[in-house]
Structures are given as structure tokens and as C-alpha cells.
C-alpha positions, 0 to 999 in steps of 0.5 A: 699605751696611750700618749696620755699615760706617757705624758702623765708618767712621773720620774722615779715613780712610774714603773710601767715599761712603755712600748713606743710605736712611732717617732712621735711617741719616741719624741714625747717619751724622750722630752718627758724624761729629759724635762724630769731629769735633774743631773745627768743624761747618757746617750749611746747612739749609732748616729743620733737618728735625726728623726728623734734626736734632731727634732725641736722638742728634744733639742729644746728639752736638752737646752732647758736641761743644760740651763737648770744648773751648773752641774747638769751633764749630757754625755753623748757617745756615737758610732758614726760622726760623719752623718752628724757633722754633715747635717749640722745636728742640733745636739752637736750645735748645743755642745758648742753653746754649752761646752761645760754641759754637753760632751761628745765622744766617738766609740772606740773601735774595739768595743762590742757591737750593739744593735740598740741605741739608749739613753739613761737618765740620772741612774733611774730611767731609760729610753731604748731603741732595740734596733737603732734604725727603727722607731720602735722603742721602750722606756721606763721612768723608774727602773734603776736595775735596767738603767744600771745595766745599760750604764755599765756598758756606757761607762766602760765605753765612755772611758775607752772612747775619745773625743773626735776631732770632727765633732769639735771643729765644726763651726756653728 
């Protein structure tokens, strides 16, 4: 896979599954997907890897996404809240600035364990890190079947999880 191919990928059209082999490719894939998404982004992550999710390109893309219209929504479901609050993660800061668009919850303790992190975009595309502590990932700009399978888990987990007081009370 070349960065050029990834940068040319079109949301809901490019059916190629891209294998991502560096943090740089992860960030490029995520920002490209965020920039092309219209309505909803669902993030399931153990601790929102700062090397990916707390970078200027990703946070900036999320901010632009929130500004698209009043219906945009970013739902973030995390296992570990302490690392996010300790470093003042920029996505958490974004949730304070865009409180009607960005929502955080801590995963319920009774959910099945997963090794991966994933992001779903408008029920059409996904970004996935099969092992959440490693940068090797994959994404597809047009795979509604795979995305719907990830969303089944996400939606059930979202319903069973609660907002965490640590994520709401952090001053900016």
C-alpha cells in the first residue's frame, strides 16, 4: 500500500482494505476517513493511543467534523480513563468544547474483552488496530458488512456503559 493510494481513497467507493504499517499511515487513514464522514464516528479504544488519537491531524480533523453541522456526533468508548485524563488528551478537551457533538463513556466492566481498537464511520467504513498496543492496523473506506459487525458490539457496549465522572470533571 502506498500513502498515495490511501490519500486517494474515496468514502463509500474505495473497497480496498489497506494494511497500515506505521503510526504515520494510521494517522493519514484516520484523518482521511474523518474528513469524508458526514454524520457519526464511533470510537472503541482501550486508552486512545496518544501516538494516534492525540495528534494534531486527528484532533483537527475531529474539530472540523464537529463544525460540519449540528447533527455530527463522535461517540468515544474507552476502557482506561486515567491515562486519558492524566495527559489531558486533546479529544477529551474537544468533548468539553463541543459538548453536544462529542460524548465519552467508560466501558462497562461486564463486557467481553477485546484486544482491538476500532473506529466506525457512518456505518460504511472502519479503521481497526487488531492489537490495541501496536500501530499495525487496517482500514476500508467502503465495507458496510465489516463495519456493521463492529457496530453491533459498539452499540451494545455503549448502551451498557456509563459516563465516567473523571471524564466529565476535568478542567480545560
